[in-house]
N, C-alpha and C positions, 0 to 999 in steps of 0.2 A: 380794653378799647374794642368796641363792637365793629367799627369799620374805619377806613382811612379818612373819613370826613369828620371825625369827632373833634379834631383840632384843626384850626385854619391852615396850619403848616402843611397838611396833607391834601387840601383841596384848592387853596388859593394858588393861582398860576398867572402867567403873563397875559393870557388871552381871555380869561373870564373869571368871575369871582362868585361868591355865594349869592344865591343858591345855585350851584352848578346844574342841578337836575331840573330846574324850572326855567323855561324860556318864554320870551314874548315871540309872537309870530306875526306875519303880515296882517292877519285878521285884527290885531289890536289897533292898527291905524284907523280902522272904521269903527271899532267897538272897544274903546280903552277899558271898559268895565269888565271885559272877559277875564276870567282867571288865567294865570300863567299856565302854559301847557306843560305837563309833566313828562320828563324823560327819565327813564331808569338810569341810575348812576352807572358809569362805565366800568368802574372797578370798585368792588366791595370786599373788605377783609372780614371773613366770618369768624364766629366764636371759636371754631375748631382749628383755626389757623389756615383754612383754605381760602382761596381767592376766587370770586365770581366775576367774570368778564361779561359785559353786555353791550351790544351795539345794534343799531337799527339800519339795516341795508335790505329793504323789503324786496327788491328785485334780484337779489343775489341767489345763486344756486349753491354756493358753498362759501363759508367764512371760517377762518381760523386765526389764532393768535399765537405769537412766538416771542421769546426773548432774544437777546443779542449775545447770548453766552453768559459767562460769569456765573453768578449765583442763581440765575433763572434758567440757564441753559439755552439751547437753541431749538428744542423740541417744539413742533407745531401742534397745538391743541385744537382739534376740530370742534367747531361750535354747532349747535342745533337750535331750531326755533322753539321758543317756549310758548305757553298758551296765549301770550299777548302778541305773538308774531315777531318777537325780538330774538336775535341770535344771542346764544348764551352758552357758557361752559364754566364749570367749577373745577378748579385745579387744586390738588392737595399736596404737591411736592415742591413748592416754591419757598426758598429760604428767606429769612428776614433780610432786609436791605433795600437799596434803591435799584429800580428796574426800568431801564428803557425797554420798550416792547413794540412790536409791529402787528398790524392787522392785515390779513390777506383776504380780499374779496374776489372770488373766482380767479384766484392766483395772482391778483394785482395788489401790491403793497399800498396801503392807504392809512389814514388817520381816523381814529375814533373821536368824534367831536365832543363826546360826553365823558371822556377820560382826560386827566390833566395832560396838557400839551406844553412842551418846552422846546429848547433848541439843543440838539446834540447830533453827533455823527454827520455834521454838515447839513442838517435838515431839520425842519419841525418834526417832532417825534413825541409819541405818548410815553408817559412814565408813571410810576406809582412807587410808594414806599410801604414796606412792611416794617413797622418799628420792632426793634429788639430790646433787650433789657437795658441797653445803654443809649436810649433815645431822648431822655428827658432834657439833655443839654441843648437841643436844637428845637424843642417844642415851643410854640408861642405861649408865654406865661404872663400873668398879671404882675409885671415888673415895669419900671420906667423904660421907655423905648427910645432908642436913638432914631436917626433918620437915614434914609438912603436917598441921595440926591444925584441926578444925572447932570453932569457938567459937559459943556462943549468947548472945544478948543481947536485951533488950526494945526495941522500936521505940516511941518516944514519940508518933509520929504516929497509930498505929493500935492500940497496945497489944499487938501480936502479937510472938511470939518469932521472931527472925531468926537466921540462921546465916551466918557468913563463914568462909572458909578462910585460914589464916595459915601462911606458910612461915617456919620458923626455920632459920638456918644450922647447919652441923654443930657449930660451937663453942659454940652457945647454952647448952647444959646443962653444958659444961665450964668456961667462963669466967663464973662466976656473979657476978662483980663488973663485968662489961662491959655497957654499954647500947648499943643499936643504932639506926641510922637506919631509917626506914620508907618503903616505897613502897606506895601504894594503887593497885591495878591493876584496871581495869574491863573487862568483856566487852562484846560488841556486841548489837544488837537481835536478839531471838529466841533468845538464849542465856541462860545464868545463871552463877552463881558456880562451877559445876563446870568451865566451859570452859577456863580457864587452867591447870587441873590436868590434865584428861584429854586435851584437844586441844592446849593450848599447851605442856604438859610443862614448866611454869615451874620445877618443883623440879629436874628434870634440868639445865635451862639454868643455874640458879643453882649447883648442885653442881659442874658442870663449869667454870664461870667462876671460882668461888672456888678450886677445886683448881689451876687454871692461873694464879692470881694476877692475873686480868684485871678483877676488880671488887671493890668494897668489900662486906664482909659486911653484910647487912641483913635486916630482916623485910619480907615482902610480904603485904599484906592484900587479899583478894579478896572483894568484896561483890556481891550481886545488885543490878542497876541499878534494880529496881522497888520502889517503896514503896506498895503497894496500900492504899487506904483504901476506905470504903464508898460514896463518891460515884461517880457514873458516870465511866467512863474515856473521854476524848475524844482522847487522843494516846498516843504511845509512851513518854512520860515521866511516868507516874502518880506522884503524891506528890512530895515534895521530897527528892531524893537527898542534896543537900548538908547539909540539916538532919539527916538520919539519920546521915550520916557523922560530922559534927562533934559532934552532941549525944548520940548513942547509941553508935556504934562506937568513936570515939576515946576516950571515957572508959573503956569496957571495956578497950581496949588498954592504956591507961596504968595501969589497976588490976592487970591480970594479967600484963603483960610488962615487961621491962626495955628501955625505949626512951629515946633521946635526945629532948629536949623543945624544941630550938631550931628556928627556921624552916628553916635550911639542912639540917636532918636529916629533913625531910618532903618527899616528892615524890608526884605524882599523875599517872597516865597511863591511857590506855584505847584501845580499838580501836573504830572506827566510831561507834556511838551513845555508847560509853564515852569516846571521844575528845572528844565535845561536852561530856559531863559533866565530864571532866577540865579542859578549857579554861575552862569556866564557873566551876568552883570555884577554879582557879588565879588567874583574873583578879579574881574577887570577893573572894577571901581571900588576897591577897598577904601579909598578916601571918602566915599559917600555912604557905604552901607556897612554896618557893624553886625548885622544878623541876617542869616539866610535859612530858609526852610525848603526842603525837597520832599515832596509828597509823591509817592509812586515813581520815583526816579532812582536809578542805581546810585553810582557815585560818578556823575558826569564831570570829572575833575579835569579832563583835558579835552579841548575842542579845537576846531580849525583855527581859531584866532585867540585862544587863551590856554594857559597851562597852569594847572594847580597841582601838578604832581609833587611839588615840594611838600604839600601837606600830608601826602601819603608816605613820603620818605622821612619826614621829620614831623611826626604828629603833634609835638608840643607847639608848633606854629599855629595850630587851630585856635587854641585859647589865647595865644599872643595877638592874633589878628582879629578875632571875632568874639562878640559877646555871646551869641547863640549860633551854633552850627548844628542844624537839626535834619535828620533823615528819617523817613518813615514810609511804610507801604502796607499793602494787604498781604496777609500770610500765605495766601494762595497764588500770589504773583510769582511767576517762575524765577525771576531774578533775585527774589528776596533772600533765600538762604545764603547765596554767595555774598550778597551785599551785607547781610547781618554778620557773617564771619569776618569780613573786612572791617566793619565798625567795631566789633569786639577786639580785633587786633589793634586798631587805632587807640582804643580805650586803654588796653593793656600797655601800650607803648608810649603813654604819656600825653594823650590828646588833651586832657584836662577838663575843667568844668564847663567849657563852652559846648562840648560834644554831647548831643542828646539824640536818642533814637527810640522809636516805638513802632509797634505793628499791631494789627487787629485781624481777627478772622475775616476773610473776605477777599475780593478780587479787585480789579482795576475799576472801582466804582465809587459813587459819591458817598455812600455810607462810611466807607473807610476814610475818604478825604476829609469829611467833616470832623471825624475824631482826631485825625492828625493835625488839622488846623487848630482845634481846641488845645491840644497838647503843646503846640508851638506857641500859640498866643499867650498861654499862661506863663510862659518863661520869658517873654519879651520885655524889654525896657525896664528891667529890674523888678518885674512883677514877682517872679520867682516862687509862685504858689505851687505847692505840691498838688499832684493830681489825685 
């Protein structure tokens, strides 16, 4: 792969599409026959594994680029002007993976408009991917494609209109008499419902797994974690996510989509903050959810309004109560060694076939979460395909 733009998964983004490096300008209103103006690509992956960053801030005195930690680190790389007058730097020490990053113009943090832009860390932010040896599963391929639909519904807690994204498999509109199981999939803190689409590429993951016969066809429902109301916000979990999910989102889903309605056909999972929401909901509402997935969460088995300590004291309850009980994380996350030890202890003490866990080299980042989502999804709803 010569650069990150070789496959649409690396350059399609929520704010602009192909060709990212060619733009219309104001001059095209008066002269539509003008060729599109060329802009150098903001991020290019070179043959030797290095990454070249380019941006156009003609009046700047200094420009630099830096990661947010994790596999890119936080070092600021000073850029210099190339012969075309563009600020540029080539960096040789960035590991494969998903990388949020910031640009600093005369010390002011800003966005590079010719690098992919998403939403993370509570703000619009640049990102890029360096594929590793296990990236094929989320690359866009020539297979039947499902759909991502944005649905709107009213939130009973605040009366506001919410939106969620719903993935439907390729067969959904063909098999009109078929009902499907549902996975509710949550993002992490500082992100929103767009994350699993644009950063997680969950549609490509599902399309590829289904085409390879490695998972059950299903709907995936992606909600915002936040249920803002008018009272002051004192924590990262404003409002009652579970109430919104069960009283507002799920009725909308049952009304508009063909879904199975038994407990074993509902799963919930999430990453980081979303993993805490998933575990809380799965423990509190065992009558509704038979499978739970925790990505980059420890074992949040006890909370302020739920208590799952019985599963730690009596591990055989895990397989008695759940079809799939999945925990995973990046191997560089500080909590993982302790969590892994607890998982192995649960396994040795009779947790049974519902308990699954996996980890991958990496940090608290999307390249790890994609792989964990794949591992979890392959085991859902009787899919049971080996990885």
